[in-house]
C-alpha positions, 0 to 999 in steps of 0.5 A: 434504513428508514430514509432508504425506505422513505425514498422508495416510497415517494420516488417509486410509490408516489406517496406524499412524503408527509404521510410517511412516518415509522408508524405509517401503516402500508394499507390503512394510512399510505392507502397502497392496494394489493398490487402496489404492496407487492411492487414495493416490497419487490423494490425493496428486494432490489434496493437491499438485495434480499429476499422477503419471504411469502410467510413474512409479508403478513408481519409487514403493516407499517413502515417500522415493521419493514425497517426492523425486518430488513435490519434483522436480515 
C-alpha cells in the first residue's frame, strides 16, 4: 500500500521520491497546500476505489496515517 501511495505522490503530485517516507507529513514535510492535498485525496479515492469521509481528513497527517486508513476500509 505504501508503494502505491508513494507512486501517486511522485506521478500525480510531482513530489521528490526521496522525501516520501511513512513518517513524512503531507503538509509540513511534503509541503502540500490545501488544494494539492484535496487533489491527492481525490487521486487516492480513484486509485483505491474508496470514499474518504470529510471528517476523517484531519486524521490523515502523515503517509502512514493514509496507509492505515486505507487498509482498514
